[in-house]
N, C-alpha and C positions, 0 to 999 in steps of 0.2 A: 748478600742480595743487595743490588743496586735499586735504589728508589728513585723513580723519576716522576715529577708532576708537571703538569701543563697548565698556564694560566691563559685564559682567553685575552685576546686584545681588547682590553676595556679602558675606558676613560678614567675610571677610579685609579689607575696606576700612573697617570699622567698629571704633571704639574707644569704650567707654562711659567717660564721665567723670562727675564729681559731679552730682548732682541729675537723673540721667536724661538729661543732654545727650549726644548722640552726635557724635563727631568723627571725621574721616578718619583712618585709620591711615596716616599719611605714608610710612613705610619700604615697606609693602605697595603703596601706589598707586604709588610711584616705581619698585618693580620691575615692576609690572604694565605701565606706561607704557613702560618701556625694553624689555621684552619685545615688546610688540605694536607699538611705534614701529619698533624694529629690525627686526622681521619684515616690516613693511610697506615699510621703505626697503631691505631687503636687506643692511643693514650693522649691526653692533653699536655703539650709542652708548656712549661713556664713561660717561655717568651721566644721571640726572634728578634735579633738585631741585624739591621742592614746599614750600609754606608749612605749618608746623605748626598744629596746633590749628584746623582749619577746621571749623566745625559744619556737619553734615549737614543740609541743607534743599534740598528739590527747587528747581532753578532756580538756586542758588548757583553763582556763576562766580569763578574764580581762575586764575592762571597758574602754570605750572610752567617750568622751564628745562631743557632738554635740551642735553647737551654732546655734539657729535658727534665721530666719530673723528679729525678734523682739529682739534679744539679750538674750532671755531666754536660759539657758543651760539645756540639757537634757542627761541623762545618756543612753548610748547604752552598753548593755551587750553582749560581744562577746565570742563564744566558739569555739575553733578549732576543726574541725571534723575529720581530718586525720594528718598524719605526712608529708603532702605536701602542707600545707597551705590553705587547704579549711576551711571555716569557716561559722558560722551562726551568725547573729546579731539580737537582740531584744531590742526594746524599752518597757521597762516595762509599763504595762497598767495604772499605777497611775501617769503616767507623761502626 
């Protein structure tokens, strides 16, 4: 079964960097994914790691890695849904 979560467009997912470029606030995104995916699965993940310096652009896709309680690593596909930091996250069904 495919699991999808949606994050509201929220300022906590944004970090402004030079020249007006907006990037994802990686620690905040990781925290939000850990909380939402943990609630969805009914278990507390060990952690979530996402790439740094992801430029916020609607449609931008990147992968994060969730570490399950047993140590297994699971890929989480993240898509930015707008230019304000909104996102969806999906754990592919084959995992």
